[in-house]
N, C-alpha and C positions, 0 to 999 in steps of 0.2 A: 545734476546726476549724470547725464549722458554727455560724453565728449565726442562730438562727431568728427573732430579733427584727429582722433586717436591719440590724444595727448597721454592717456593712461598707458597705452602701448609703448610710446616713446620713453616712458619712465620705468618700463619693465626691467627685470633682471636680465643680465647678459648671459646667454647660453652658448653662442657660437658666432664665429665670423664667417660670413657667406661669400665675401669677395676678397680678393687678395690685393695687396699694395695699399696705397694711401687712401683709397676709397673703401677700405674694409669697414663694414657696418654690422651692427648687432642684431641678433634675432632674440626675442624674449623667451625666457624659460617658460614652460607650461605652468599654469596655475596649479597650486597644491590641491585644490578641490576639484571635484569632477566637473569638467567643462564641456564645451560644445565638441561635436565630432571634429576630428582633425582633418584638414584638407591634405590630400596626398600630393606627391609630386607627379609629373607627367601630365597626362591629359584627362585624368579622372575629374569629374565635375566637382566644384566646391559644393559642400552640402547645404548651403543656404542660398536664398534667392539673390539674383544679381541686381538688387535694388536696395535702396536705403530702407531700413526697418524703422517702424514707427511705434513709439510708446504712447498709448492712450490710457489716461487715468480714468477708470470706470467710475462715474458719478463723483469724481474728485476724491475717491476713497483712498485713505491710508490708515493703517492701524491707529486707533485713538482719535480719529476725526469724524465729525458727523457728515454723512453723505449729502451731496447736493446743497452745500452751504457755501457762503463766501469765504468762510474760514478754511474750508477744505480746498476751495479753488486757489486761494492765495498760497496755501501750502504746496499745492501741485505746481504752481508757477515757480516757487522758490526751489523745488526739486529739479526743475529743468525738463519736465515732461514735454512731449511734442504736442499733445492735444488732451483735452478734457471732454469726456462724454457726459452730457447732461440730458435730463428728461424734461420735456415740456408738456404742461397741461394748462387748461384754462379754468379760472374761477367762475363763480356764478355770474359776476358782472363783467366777464370777458377779458380779464387781465391774464397775461401769460406768465406763469410762474414755474419754478424748477422743483419738480417733485416726481419721484418714480411711481409710487403706488397710486391707485385710484382714490384711496382714502389717506387722511393725514395721521391715522392711528399709530402706525409703526414708527414714524420718524419725528413726531412732535408730541407735546403733552395734551393735544386735543383729540377729537374724534369726528368722523363724518366724511362724506365724499367731498373731494375738492370742488366738484362742480356744483355743490349745494352751499358753498361758503363764499362770501364776498372777499375781496382782497383785504379789506380792513380786518375781517374775522381771521383770515389766514395769518396776517401780519401780527396779530395778538398772540400767536402760538409760539412756544419755545421749541426750536428745532435742534438745539444743541445739548441741553441739560441732561437728556437721557444717555448721552455718551460719557460726559464728564462735567463736573461743576465748572470747569474751566471755560466750557462753551455755553453755560447758562445764558439765556437771552439771545442766542443766535436765532435769526429769523429765516423763514423760507424766502429766498430771494426771487425777485422778478427776473424775467429774461433781460429786461433793459438794464437792471443793476448788474447782472452777470456780464453782459457785454462791456459795460463801463469798467468792471474790475479787471477784465482781461485785455482791454484795449491798450496797445502800446507794447505789450509783451510779445515774445516769440511763440506763444502758445495759441493753438487753434481750438475752436469749440466744435465738437461733433454733437449735433442736435438729434436726439432720439424723440421723434414727434409722435406722441401717444394719440393725438386727435387730429386726423387728417383734414378736418374742416377749418383749421386755423392757419392754413398755409399762407394766405394773403397777409394776415396779421404778422406772422413771423418774418416774412420778407420785408414788410414795411418797417418793422422795428429794427431789423438788421441794417437796412439802408439808412434809416435815420441816424444810426450810430456810425455809419460809413465803415462797417465791419465785414463786408461781403468777402474780402480776401482772407479773413480769419475764421470763417465759418464753413463747416461741412454739414449740409442738411441730410437728415436720415429718413427719407420717406419709407413707408411700409407697404405702399401700393404703387403700381405703375401710374395710376391716375394722379396721385399726389406728386410723383416724380415729374410727370408731364406739366402739372400746374406750376411747380417750382421753376422748371425750365422756361415756361412761357412768361413768368413774371420777371425772372432774372436769369438769362441763359449763362451768365458767368459764374453762378454758384456751383461749388463743388458738391457732389452728391454721393452718398453711400446707401445702398439698398439693404434695409433690414428685412430680408426676405423671409417668408413663412415656411417655405420648403425648398430643398435644393433644386427642384424642378422649376421654381420661379426665376432662377438666375437668368435664363436666356431672354425672357421678356424684359427684364430690367436692363440687361446689356443692350438689347435692340433699341430701347428707349433712350440710351445714352448715359446710363449711370457711370460714375467714375470709379467706384469701389463696390465690392459685394461683401457682406458679412455672412460668414458660414460658422455654424456652431462646431465646437471641437468634436462632438460625437459624430457629426455628419462626416467630418474629414477622416477620422480614424476608421469609421465603419466602411467608408468607401475604399480606403486602403486595404482593408481585410477581406473585401469581397472577391470571390474567386474570379469573376469576369474581369475585374480591375487588375488583379495580379497577372492575368494573361495579357491584358493590354499593355501593362507596364513592362513586362518581359519582352514584348515585341518592340517597344520603344527603346529599351536598353540595347537590344540587338541592332536596331537601326543606327543608334548612336555609335556603337562599336564598329559598325561598317562605314562610318563617316557620312551617313545619310541624314543625320540630324545634328544640330549644334549642341543639344543636350537631351537627355532622356525625359526631362520633365518630372512632374511630381508622381510619386507612387500612389497618391490619392487621386482617383479619377475625377472626383467632384471638384477638387482644386484645379486639376489640369484642364477640365472643360472650361472653367472660368478664365484662367490665366492665359490659355491658348487663344482666347478671343481678345487679349490685350487689356483685361480688367484685373487689377490687383485684388487679392483676397485678404480681408481682415477677419479676426475671430474674437469672440468675447470669452475670455478665460477666467473671469471672476477671481477666485482665490487660488487657482492652480499654481503650483510651485515651479521651480527652476526646470526640472526635467520634463514635465508635460508641455511647458511653454517652448522649451528647446525643440521637442519633437514637432510641435505645430509649425515652427519656423522652418525646420528642415523639410517639412512636407509642403512648404511653399507659401505659407501665410507671410505677409509683409507688415502687418499691423496687428497688435494685440491690445484688447481692452481689458485692463487688469486692475484688480483691487489691491495688488501688492506691487506698486510701482518700483519700490526699491529693489525687489528681487528681479523684476523684469529688466530694470536698468542695469543690474549686475550682469545678467545674461547678455544683453545687447552689447555691453562693454566688452565681454569676453569674445563675442562674435567679431566685433571690430578688431580686437587684438589678433584673432586668428586670421581675419582677412589680410591684415598687414603682414603677419609672419609667413603665411602661405605665399603671398605675392612676392615677398623677398626671396623665398626659396625658388619660386618659378622664374623669377628674373635671373637669379644666379645660374639656373640651368640653361636659360635662353642665352645668357651672356657667353657661356662656354661654347654653345652651339655656333653663335655668330663668329667668335674668334676662330673656331675650327673651320668654318666655311670660307674664310678668306678676309681680305682687308680692302674690299671695294669702298667707294665713297658711302654707299648705303650702310656698310658695316660700321664705318667710323661714326656716322651720325647716330646709328642705333646704340652703339656702345656708350657714347657720351650721354644720350638721353636716358638709357637704362640706369646708368650710374646716378644721374640726377634724380630719377624716380626713387631709387633706394634711399638716397639721402633725404628726400622729402618724407618718406615713410618713417625713417629713423627719427625725424623731427616731429612726427605726428601730423603730417599734412597730406592726407590722401588726395585732396583736391588738386594740389600741385603735382603729386605723383601721376595722377591721371593725365594732366596736361603734358608731362614729359613723355609718357607712354604714347600719347597721340602724335607728338612730334617725332618719335622714334621711327615712324613709318613713312615720313614725308618723302624720303628719297627712294621710294618704291623697292623695299627689300623683297627677297624671295617669298613666295606665297606661304610657305611653311613658317617662316619667321613672323610674318604678319598675323597668321592664325594664332601663333603663340602669344603675341601681344594682345590680341583680342580676348583670349582666354583669361589673361591676367587682368585686363580691364573689366571683365565680367566678375571676377573674384572681388575686385575692389568696388564693384557696383558704381563704376564711373558715370553711369547714366544719371545718377542723382546730382552730379555736379554740372550737368550740361546747361 
């Protein structure tokens, strides 16, 4: 689904030529449907985070698939999502299985608390027939079965751990499958976070915090990501005190005192300013609400509609490339106007290469060319312009 090399953009319709001469390259026409906010020329910040964006398929859901099943997970892998969020619970006999609810009633043909059923009893239940006859006989998977299904793919598993007393078992099963690099564990308490880090310091972690006020404690304990609910993010943006704070940050940015004004949602800004990315659970929210959350600074969304989120992320990648080409054209004119020193020659050559790579859908190579463009110590203003373009392309994701 997602093409992180911007191949979709490279195949877009030609709207204009932004450079002259033999290196003239195409800028794609805007999409016919309502798309993401357009980045402007000059120094106005690009409206999305300067980091790669992550598509997380919530419970492996897609329309027509039974949640938290191997069928749903295989479909997610085939769609090209970045990660799958799964829910972990324990059976009566201590086996870790994938199930969201405390009971099996909603997602199987059985009834009862998962903690009162043995694995054999759980495995006898049909977890797919309630969605479609096509999935009749689909079973509740174990954590081990899920790891085996995902192993070898490019997809990571985000573990929403419903019972914090099973931390050691989860780490042990993950290590047995040698899957630590494909797992992000999601503790709900700082104590569980500390236990995970003590057992395996290399595991990536996302804090499923209970309130926005809990974020600082999780960050202090070394969490890698924080999950914020959409209504927390938008409520913070609409708070009068936050509006005042954001206005002050914008003014500081316009005076050149900040590299960017940051998020207009203060709960996002508080987390991101400490170096911790924000993810959000959007469930079945559509294109526009997800677009808003990304513009407010979230870099990962847990979605029940991965195709719609994938379309949005593709549109954002298109706009990253198109805006970067425009900014490079402006910088190129400035460099030519400022003179033809050796630094200018190097910069012009590398800027042309960067645009060529973008036209071919290779932002990673474009970022390398931008980095090389400043090796001959150009003037500070030109270097700053390159850094702004690198931020638009989210070059840090290719480091």
